[in-house]
N, C-alpha and C positions, 0 to 999 in steps of 0.2 A: 548465529541463531540456530542454527541448528537443532540445537535443544529442544525449539520450542516449535517453530517452522523452519522449513527451507524454502530458501529463494525458488529456486527452481521450481518450486508446487505453488508459490503467492502468484511472483512476476506476473506467470503469464494472464493470470485471471486481474491482476490490475491493467494489462497495456489493452486488455479488450475494456477494461470498464472503463479507459480514458479513450479509444475510438468511437467507442457506442454513443458514449454521452456528446464526445465533439463531433461525430457527422449529426447527432440531433439540434446542439446547442451552436456549432460552429463559432467558438472561442473558448478558452482558455478555461479547459476542466480542473477546477480547484479540487486543492486538498480531502477537503473534509464531502465533497460531491464524489470522488472515486472512493472515502469509506464508506460514505452510502450505499453507493453503488457493492461494495464487496458484500456487507452486512445482507445487503439484497440477494446474492450471488447464492444459490444453493451451494456451491461448491467452494464459492471464496465466506460464507458463512459459516462450514463445516472447520475449513481450517483455521481458520478465526477462534471459534469455539474451542475447537481442539488444542489449539496454541495456550487460549487461555485455561482451560481444563488443567494442561500438563504443568504449566506455574503455580496454578494454584495448590496442586496436589504436592510440591514441595513447600518440606518448612521455610520459612521467611528468615533468614538471619538480619537484614538489616533495615532497616527504614523503608517501605513500598512506595516505590515513584507512581506519583496519582495516576500518571495512564494507566499503568497495567490494574487496575482496580477494575476494571471494564472491557469487555471486548471490544467496544469499539476503540477505547484507549489502544488495544494491541492490534486493530485495523489499522487505525492511525499511523504505530511505529512500523509495520511490514509496509504503507504508503512510503515514510519517512525512507526506510531501508532503500525502496526503487529510486527513490530520487538520489542520496545520497551514492550510490552504486555508480548510477550515470555521471552525477558531479564529477568522481572521482574516477570516471573513463573505466570502470569495470563489468562494464555492461552492456552488451548485445544492441540493447536496447536504446543504447547510446546516439546510433544510427537513425534510428527512427522517431523519438521523441524531442522538445525542445520545453524549457523548464524555465517558470519566470525567475529571477534573482531575487528577488522578495517578496515578503510574503503579502498577501493569502498567496502560498506557492499553486502556482498552475501547471498545465502538462498540455501540450497538443502534438499533432503527428507533426511530423516535418514536412510529408509528401501527403497531398490529400488524396485520396483513393473515389 
């Protein structure tokens, strides 16, 4: 996804959203809550909007997937990538977060601070 966004930029913000929400909620932080957090975070919102603008500026050669049509869809895709990299054992965040095995997907810290 480097063409539109970099994992190294957005993943730390996603991780902080999970930590922050978990501290107040003390329960699984659901996918949509993380999306909302990204949209409310100034840096997160900037990165989401930047990815959306980059994609929108390119000519579309095939049918557009529904999630691509909104910034919220892009934020959701970023969160999905975060989870996918953990489940594929390709993320340092694997040591920090647990994921639910079924929908609605959720995350929580493995160790509570």
